[in-house]
C-alpha positions in Angstrom: 107.3 114.7 33.3 108.9 111.7 31.7 108.5 107.9 32.3 112.0 107.8 33.5 111.0 109.9 36.4 108.3 107.5 37.5 109.4 105.3 40.4 108.7 101.7 39.3 105.6 100.7 37.4 107.8 99.5 34.4 105.4 96.8 33.3 102.5 99.3 33.2 104.6 101.9 31.2 105.7 99.3 28.7 102.0 98.3 28.0 101.0 102.0 27.7 103.8 102.7 25.2 103.0 99.6 23.2 99.3 100.6 23.0 100.2 104.2 21.9 102.8 103.0 19.3 100.1 100.7 17.7 97.6 103.7 17.6 95.3 101.7 19.9 95.2 104.1 22.8 91.6 104.6 24.1 90.0 108.0 24.5 89.6 107.7 28.3 91.7 105.8 30.9 91.5 105.5 34.6 94.8 105.0 36.5 93.7 103.3 39.7 96.2 103.2 42.5 97.4 105.1 45.6 99.0 108.5 45.3 102.2 107.1 46.7 102.2 104.6 43.9 102.5 107.4 41.4 99.0 107.8 39.9 99.4 111.6 39.1 103.0 111.3 38.1 102.1 108.5 35.7 99.2 110.5 34.3 101.4 113.5 33.6 104.2 111.4 32.0 101.6 109.7 29.8 100.2 113.0 28.7 103.7 114.3 27.8 104.5 111.1 25.9 101.2 111.3 23.9 102.0 114.9 22.8 105.8 114.6 22.3 106.8 115.3 18.7 110.1 113.4 18.9 109.4 110.2 20.9 112.5 108.0 21.6 111.9 104.6 20.4 115.2 103.3 21.9 114.5 104.9 25.3 110.7 104.3 25.2 110.1 107.8 26.5 109.2 111.3 25.5 112.2 113.2 24.3 112.1 116.0 26.9 113.6 118.5 24.5 110.9 119.3 21.8 108.8 122.4 22.4 105.9 120.2 23.5 107.9 118.5 26.2 109.3 121.7 27.5 105.9 123.2 27.9 104.6 120.0 29.6 107.5 120.0 32.0 106.3 123.4 33.1 102.6 122.3 32.9 101.8 125.2 30.6 101.1 123.4 27.4 97.9 125.0 25.9 96.5 121.5 25.1 97.0 120.1 28.6 94.1 120.7 31.0 94.1 119.9 34.7 91.2 119.3 37.0 91.5 118.5 40.7 89.5 118.8 43.9 89.2 122.2 45.5 87.0 124.2 47.9 86.6 127.7 49.1 89.5 129.4 50.9 90.4 132.8 52.2 91.5 133.7 48.7 88.7 132.0 46.8 85.6 132.7 48.9 83.0 131.4 46.4 82.6 129.7 43.1 85.7 127.6 43.5 87.0 125.5 40.6 90.4 124.2 39.4 91.2 127.0 37.1 91.3 129.4 40.1 94.0 127.3 41.8 96.1 126.5 38.7 99.3 128.2 39.7 99.1 126.7 43.2 98.6 123.2 41.8 101.6 123.6 39.4 103.7 124.6 42.4 102.4 121.7 44.4 103.3 119.2 41.6 106.8 120.7 41.2 107.4 120.5 44.9 106.7 116.8 45.2 107.4 115.5 41.7 103.9 114.4 41.2 103.9 112.4 44.4 101.5 114.2 46.7 98.2 113.1 48.3 94.9 115.0 48.5 95.3 116.1 52.1 98.7 117.6 51.3 97.1 119.5 48.4 94.2 120.8 50.4 96.5 122.0 53.1 98.8 123.6 50.5 95.9 125.4 48.7 94.5 126.7 52.0 91.4 124.5 52.2 91.1 123.8 56.0 88.3 121.8 57.6 86.5 121.2 54.2 86.4 118.3 51.8 88.0 118.6 48.3 85.4 118.5 45.6 85.3 118.5 41.8 82.0 120.3 41.1 79.8 121.2 38.2 81.8 124.3 37.4 84.8 122.1 36.8 82.7 119.8 34.7 81.4 122.7 32.6 85.0 123.8 32.0 85.9 120.2 30.9 83.1 120.3 28.3 83.9 123.9 27.1 87.6 123.3 26.9 87.4 120.1 24.9 85.1 121.7 22.3 88.0 123.8 21.2 90.5 122.7 18.6 94.0 121.7 19.7 96.4 124.6 19.6 99.6 122.8 19.0 99.6 119.1 19.8 97.8 116.2 18.1 95.7 115.6 21.2 93.7 117.8 23.7 94.4 116.1 27.0 92.3 116.3 30.2 94.0 115.1 33.3 91.5 114.7 36.2 93.2 113.9 39.5 91.0 112.1 42.0 88.0 111.6 39.8 86.2 109.9 42.7 85.9 113.5 44.2 83.6 114.5 41.3 80.1 115.0 42.6 77.1 113.4 40.9 76.0 116.5 39.1 79.4 117.1 37.7 79.7 113.4 36.8 76.5 113.5 34.8 77.6 116.6 33.1 80.7 114.9 31.4 79.0 111.7 30.5 77.9 112.7 27.0 81.4 113.9 26.0 82.9 110.7 27.5 80.4 108.6 25.5 80.9 110.7 22.2 84.3 112.2 22.6 85.5 114.9 20.2 88.3 113.8 17.8 91.8 113.7 19.3 90.6 114.1 22.8 92.0 112.0 25.6 90.8 111.8 29.2 93.3 110.6 31.8 91.6 110.0 35.2 93.2 109.0 38.4 91.8 107.6 41.6 92.6 105.7 44.8 89.0 105.1 45.6 87.4 103.5 42.5 84.3 102.4 44.4 83.3 106.1 44.8 83.2 106.7 41.0 79.8 106.8 39.3 79.4 103.4 37.5 78.4 105.1 34.2 81.8 106.8 34.2 83.6 103.5 35.1 81.9 101.8 32.1 83.2 104.4 29.7 87.0 104.2 30.6 89.7 101.6 30.3 91.2 100.9 33.7 94.9 100.8 34.4 95.8 99.4 37.8 99.1 100.3 39.4 100.5 98.6 42.5 103.0 99.1 45.3 106.6 100.2 44.3 109.2 97.5 44.6 111.2 97.4 47.8 114.5 97.9 46.2 113.3 101.3 44.6 112.0 102.4 48.0 115.3 101.4 49.6 117.1 103.6 47.0 114.9 106.5 47.9 115.6 106.0 51.6 119.4 106.0 51.0 119.0 109.4 49.3 116.6 110.8 51.9 118.5 109.4 54.9 122.2 108.8 54.1 122.8 108.4 57.9 120.6 105.3 58.0 122.1 101.9 58.5 121.1 99.1 56.0 119.0 97.5 58.7 117.0 100.8 59.2 116.6 101.2 55.5 115.2 97.6 55.1 112.9 98.1 58.0 111.5 101.4 56.8 111.1 100.1 53.2 109.1 97.1 54.5 106.9 99.4 56.6 106.3 101.7 53.7 104.1 99.0 52.0 105.4 100.1 48.6 104.1 103.7 49.0 106.7 106.4 48.4 104.8 108.9 50.5 105.2 106.7 53.6 108.9 107.5 53.7 108.6 111.2 53.7 108.9 113.4 56.8 105.4 114.8 56.3 104.0 111.3 56.4 106.0 110.4 59.4 104.8 113.5 61.2 101.2 112.7 60.2 101.4 109.1 61.4 102.9 110.3 64.7 99.9 112.6 65.2 97.5 109.9 64.1 99.1 107.5 66.5 98.5 109.7 69.5 94.9 110.3 68.5 94.5 106.5 68.1 95.7 105.9 71.6 93.5 108.6 73.0 90.4 107.3 71.1 90.9 103.7 72.5 91.5 104.9 76.0 88.2 106.8 75.9 86.5 103.7 74.4 87.8 101.5 77.3 86.3 104.1 79.7 83.3 105.2 77.8 81.0 104.9 80.8 83.0 107.3 83.0 84.8 109.7 80.6 81.8 111.4 78.9 83.3 114.9 79.2 86.7 113.8 77.7 84.8 112.1 74.8 83.0 115.3 74.0 86.3 117.2 74.1 87.9 114.7 71.7 84.9 114.8 69.3 85.0 118.6 69.4 88.6 118.6 68.3 87.9 116.0 65.7 85.0 117.9 64.2 87.3 120.8 63.3 89.4 118.7 61.0 88.8 118.3 57.3 86.5 115.5 56.2 89.4 113.9 54.2 91.6 113.9 57.3 88.8 112.5 59.4 88.3 109.6 56.9 92.1 109.2 56.6 92.4 108.8 60.3 89.7 106.3 60.6 91.3 104.3 57.8 94.5 104.5 59.8 92.7 103.1 62.9 91.4 100.1 60.8 94.8 99.4 59.5 96.4 99.6 63.0 93.7 97.5 64.5 94.3 94.9 61.8 98.0 94.8 62.6 97.2 94.5 66.2 95.0 91.5 65.5 97.7 89.9 63.4 100.2 90.5 66.2 97.9 89.0 68.8 97.7 85.7 66.9 101.4 85.4 66.5 102.2 87.0 63.1 105.7 88.6 63.3 106.5 92.1 62.2 109.7 94.0 61.9 108.2 96.3 64.4 105.4 96.1 66.9 102.3 97.8 65.6 102.2 100.0 68.7 105.9 100.6 68.9 105.4 104.3 70.0 103.1 103.4 72.9 104.0 103.1 76.4 104.8 99.6 77.5 101.6 98.8 79.3 99.3 99.8 76.5 101.5 98.2 73.9 101.4 94.9 75.8 97.8 94.8 76.6 95.9 96.5 73.8 96.3 93.7 71.1 94.6 91.3 73.6 91.4 93.2 73.2 91.2 92.5 69.5 89.9 89.0 69.1 87.9 86.9 66.6 84.8 87.7 68.8 84.9 91.4 68.1 87.2 92.0 65.1 84.4 92.1 62.5 82.3 94.3 64.7 85.1 96.8 65.1 85.8 97.1 61.4 82.0 97.5 60.7 81.8 100.4 63.3 84.8 102.2 61.8 83.5 101.6 58.2 80.1 102.9 59.1 81.6 106.0 60.7 83.6 106.7 57.6 80.4 106.4 55.5 78.6 108.8 57.9 81.3 111.4 57.2 80.6 111.1 53.5 76.9 111.6 54.2 77.6 114.8 56.2 76.3 113.3 59.4 76.9 115.3 62.6 80.5 114.7 63.3 80.3 114.9 67.1 77.3 112.5 67.3 79.0 110.2 64.8 82.3 110.0 66.7 80.6 109.7 70.1 78.5 106.8 68.9 81.6 105.2 67.4 83.6 105.4 70.6 80.8 104.0 72.7 80.3 101.1 70.3 84.0 100.4 70.3 84.0 100.3 74.1 81.1 97.8 74.1 82.9 95.6 71.6 86.1 95.6 73.7 84.1 94.3 76.6 83.1 91.4 74.4 86.6 90.2 73.7 
């Protein structure tokens, strides 16, 4: 992948190139930003640029033609190593690690151009109802692979996508090689949840923050994806995407539609928590069968939607009502239940429920308690 294929992030790219050209690039960097901002795509383009043997000074990019670039574009360069979250599947029933999913991961990257999120990957690789993890087997592979000499390129490059999914044992395993790296070894980590990374790892990397993609770039993508759209529709969807390229893809639209229906059902149960016990248990049973990443993603969606409802209730204008898909009665009344008296409590309940998922708490009990607490908070509006 080349920098020219990255959507936006031009200021970050210029700084990276300048650092490399001055021979001041650190041995470990952390690209911090959402998948839809391009964290993986940027990591792969950076790795290709570092290894390119005919860098273009005029175009500020890898050449795309040298033997190194051709191998990088197929993700088969012997000095490029990829680590990413996995779990057991019907194909890999035990001892899962990245190397066992390498061909699937390459296909996943090619299909989405480096712009795919973790839930997409877990579904693509056949991980259902489980959380993606980077485990100690992956960490041992990192250490063993980087002890070898580079085969062809100047650098041995280890790209770790979603380093925040590395468990504590694995994180501790790579600390020494991070602190005392082998010559010509480069780590490129990515994350969208920096707060979940072991502090001792954070202290050993240089952080690179990437932000939302500019609206004009999102609009260009929408014109390609939806040539039938009017300019008004394009501007509306670009605004609602919040600078995240994944938010204009059909898969995201389908996911949001599903989340929205769950959101409506969850809140209706909360409003009637005293009388709809059996319906609450049915909801939590269904929810418990989803993967942990989807569970947390849904609760994050709930927090975001409730925040928008609060903003709407106090008069902030949007291009679109936050509950535009809901029936008229719910759309009209629900924002009234989000007030300054209960807003903080609602966010705290949702945040605690997400943390309980990380702690492997019983999902049915966790969600049942959450629904009841939300119902009590709605009564305090």
